[in-house]
N, C-alpha and C positions, 0 to 999 in steps of 0.2 A: 451412570457415568462416574468414574472416579478420578479425582485430581491427584497428581503425584508431585510434580516439580514445575518450576518455572522454565520457560523456554522462549526464544524469540519467534515470533510469526513474521514471515517476510512475504511481501507481495511485490512482484516485478512487473514493471511496465516501462517502455522505453522513455525515460525522463530526461535524457541527456540534453535535449534541445529546449527544455521548459524552464521558465523562471519558477523556482520552488520555494516554499516556506521551509525554514529549518525544522520546525515542528508543526504538526497539525492535529487537532483533536476532532475526532469523529465519534458521535454517540458516547462520549465520556472516556474514550481511549485515546491516549496520546501516542501518536506515531512520530518517530524520530527519523529525520532524513539522514541517510549514510551515503557518503560519497567516497567509494574506495578508488575509483578511477573514472575517467571520462565516459566509459562504457559500463560502469558498475555503479549505478546510482539507484537507490531504493529507499522505501520507507519500512521501518520495522517497529514492532510493539511487543512489549513483553506481557505474557499472560500465562495462566495456568495450562499445563498440558493435561489433556483429559483422554480417557480411553473409552471407546465404544464397546458394544457387547461382544465384538469379535477381537477385542484387545488391540485394535489399531489406534495409533495416536491420532488426536484431533485437537484443534484449538477449542477454546471455550466458545459456545454458540454466539454469544454477544460480541466477542472479538471477531469471529468470522464475519458476522453481519456488517460490523464497522469496517473491515478490510474490504468487503465488497463494495460498500458505499464509497470508500476512498477511491477505489479503482474506477467506479462510475464518474466521481468528481473529477479525477485526473484525466480520464479519457475524454470528457467533455472539454476541458481545458486544453488538452493536447490537440484535439480535432479543431477547436477554434484558432489555436496558434498556427496550425498547418494551414487552415483556410486563409488567415491573415497573410501569412508569408507568401501563399500562392497569388493572392490579390495583388500584393505589392510588386511581385515579379511581373504580373501581367500588365500592370499600370492601369 
């Protein structure tokens, strides 16, 4: 694998209805919250761009693992907030 330049890695999950931290650190990687619009909210992290054997762009493996862990964390938080709001509506 060859590192060439820095680039943002973005991960999207519907975050518009959640209370979010401005920044979150996962496995030593700092993810920054970006809120462009009500429906355009995501975390991003800058890391090295790497290339696989077929010359396809890929993120650093440790950044990729951290992004996957962040998605897991946010998914659990999102499902808990959905369950909580459903319980509140049902009384």
